[in-house]
N, C-alpha and C positions, 0 to 999 in steps of 0.2 A: 462371556467375552466374545464379541463379534470380531472375527478375523478381518484384517484389511487386505483387499485384493492387491496383487502385485502391481497393477496399473497405477496405484497411488504412491508408488516409489520410483516409477520410471521417469526417464528424461523425455522431454518433448522439445519442439522447436522453441517454444516460449520458456519452458522450464529447463533451461540448458545447464543441468546440474553437473555436467562433466567439464564445463568451461573453467579454465584456470582461475579466473577471478572469483567465480562462485565458490569453488573449492577453498580458495584462500580465505575469503570472507567467512565461510562456515567454520573453518578451523580456528581462525582468530577469535570469533565470537564464542565458540564453545569452550575454548581453553581446556581446563581440566575437568569439566563436567562429565559425569559418567552415566547418569540416568537420562531417559528420554525427557522426563519432566524438567530437569535442570538444563538440558540442552535447549529445549524449546523455549524456556523462559529467557535464556540468554540470547538466543537468536531473535526472539520477538523484540527485546529491548534494543538490540543492535540495528535491526531494520527500522524500527520506529524512530530512533534518534540519529542514526548516521545518514539516513536518506531524508532530506528535507521535503516536507509536504508542500507541493506547488501545484495548485489547481490550474495554472496557466500552461502546463506542459501537456495538455490533452493533445494527442496526435492520432492521425489515421494511418500512420506508417507502422506496419506490423513489427518491423525491426525494433521499434521503440518500446515494445512490450516484452522483450526478452530480459530475463533476470540479469544477464551480463551487461546489457545496455543500461539498466537502472543503476548498477554499480558504477559504470563508467561515468555517468552524468552526475550521480550523487543527489538527484532531486527528481521527484515524480509525484503524480497524484495517486489516489487510493488504489486504483486498479493495478498499475505496475508495482506498487509497493506490496500488494497482496501476492502478486506473481513472485516477487523476490522472496518473501517469507515462505511461501509454499515451496519454492525451489530449494532454498537452503535447508529447510526441514527434511525434504526428500534426500538432499545430499548428505544429511546427518543420519539417514536411515529411519526417519520418522515419517510414516505415511501421512500424506497431506493432499488436500483438494482445495479448490477455489469456490467461494460462495459469494453471492451477490444479492443486494436488496436496494430498493429505492428508499431514500431517507430525506427528511426535511432538515436542513441545516439552518438554524435560526441565528447563527453567527456568520455574517458575510461582510466583506468590504463592498462599498458602493461599486467599485470597478468590476468585481466578480459578479455581482447581481446584474449589472448592465450587460455583461457578456452572456449571461444565462437568460437574457430576455425578461428580466424582472422577477423570475421565480426563485424560490429557495429549495426546490425539489432537485435532488441529485439522483439521477437514475443510474442503476448498476453500480452503486457503491460496492467496492470490493473488500473482501476479508478472506482469511484463511480458515480452513476446516482441518484441524489437527487431531491425529489419533494417538492418544497417550494413555498408557496403562489400561487398554481395553475400552476407552471411551472417546467419542468424537467431541471436540470442543471448538468453538468459534473464537477467533482472535483477529482483531483489526489493528494493524500497525500504522494506520494512516497518519495521525497527527503527532509530530515530534514534540518532545517535552517543552522546548523553548517556545514553539508556536503556541502551545496550549497556555503557557504562562502569559503570553501577550493578550490572549482572549479571556483570561480568567477562568480557564477550564482545567481541572486536574487531568494529567495524562492518563491514558488507559494503561493499566498494568495487567500482565498476564501471569498467573501464578501456577499454571499447569494443572489446576484442579477445577477451575470455573471458566465459563465463557468470558471473554474480554471484548465487550461491545462498546460502542460510543456512548458517552454519558447523555442521559436525558436532560440533565440540568447542569448549569454552571455552578461554580463554588458559591455564588450569592443567591442561588435558587432560581435564576432565570432559565427559561426553556432553551435547550441547546439542540439536541438531536431527537428526531422522531422517526422510527422505522415504520414505513408505510406499506411496503409490498416486498415479499420475498421473490427473488428471481431464480433461485435454485442453487444446487451444488454440482460442481463439474470436475472431472478428472483433468481437464485442460482448459485453457482460456477460450471462451466462446466469443472471439473478437468480432466476428461479423455481426452477431446479435447485439453486442455492445455498441458498435459504431452506428448501426442502424437506429438504435434507440436514442443515441446522442444526437444524431442528425434530425430525427423526428421531433425531439423535445426542444432542442436549442437552435437548430439551423446550422448552416455551414460555417458561420463565424467561429465556432468552437475550434475549427481546425486550421484557420488561416493565420498567417504571420501577423503580428501586431507590433507597434512600438513597444519599447521596453517599459514594463509596468512596475511602478514602485508603490507597494503597499505592505501590509503586515505579512503577506504570504511570500513576498519576494525579497524583502529587506533582510537578507541573511547576514549574520556576523562574519567578519573576516576569519578565515580558518575553518569555517564550517561548510566547505564545498566538496570534500571528498570523504567517502567512507574509509575507515581504517584499512590500511594495507593495500589500497587500490591506487594505481597511478592516475594522475589527473588527465582528463580527456580534453577535447577541444570544443565542447559544446557549451553554448550559453542558453539561458532560458528562452531567449527569442528564437534560437535555432530549433529548439525542441518543438515549437509550435508549428 
């Protein structure tokens, strides 16, 4: 069994595990779970489904990548969602790190593809690296279950025993996700490297405000705007951009 360094349990500016909202979300999600495996699976499901995946919330404001901010807004793209899962696992005493990889997403809306300059390559896709029962495992909480249903993709489940990565194929056998390049595992969010890669790949439009977009990613059902136990904030999807 490889011991996990203390750094993988500590708070950082992004992983603000002592913030009241982070502690409340962690406690609500864990409930009566007693083992690290059970805690991690519940935290994964809570982050996956209570935070709506919205690729139009990419921001170059560091404050938008704090775990507490993700809870305040209730929607985020894969990197802040991975930050939140990593933070709540640390808050629960589970060593956790952040991992990144470039992936090809074969399921896009026309609006998203246009914003990305016509490519389907997502650079620095974020996931969490969790230490459970002496082993490190990868878990990506990016796509909430309802969004997966819209695209005909089964949601990624994490059982605490195996990696939980994005599916290579949809339910009907069509190609979905392809992992192209690993970017590494980090104790904290390498935000400068991420923003540099985003600007280089997609240009400055990724960070500029735009008119309200209505497609499968943004058409959220009423009542699915706040994670459990968190007070509503004043941010809209347009403001996040």
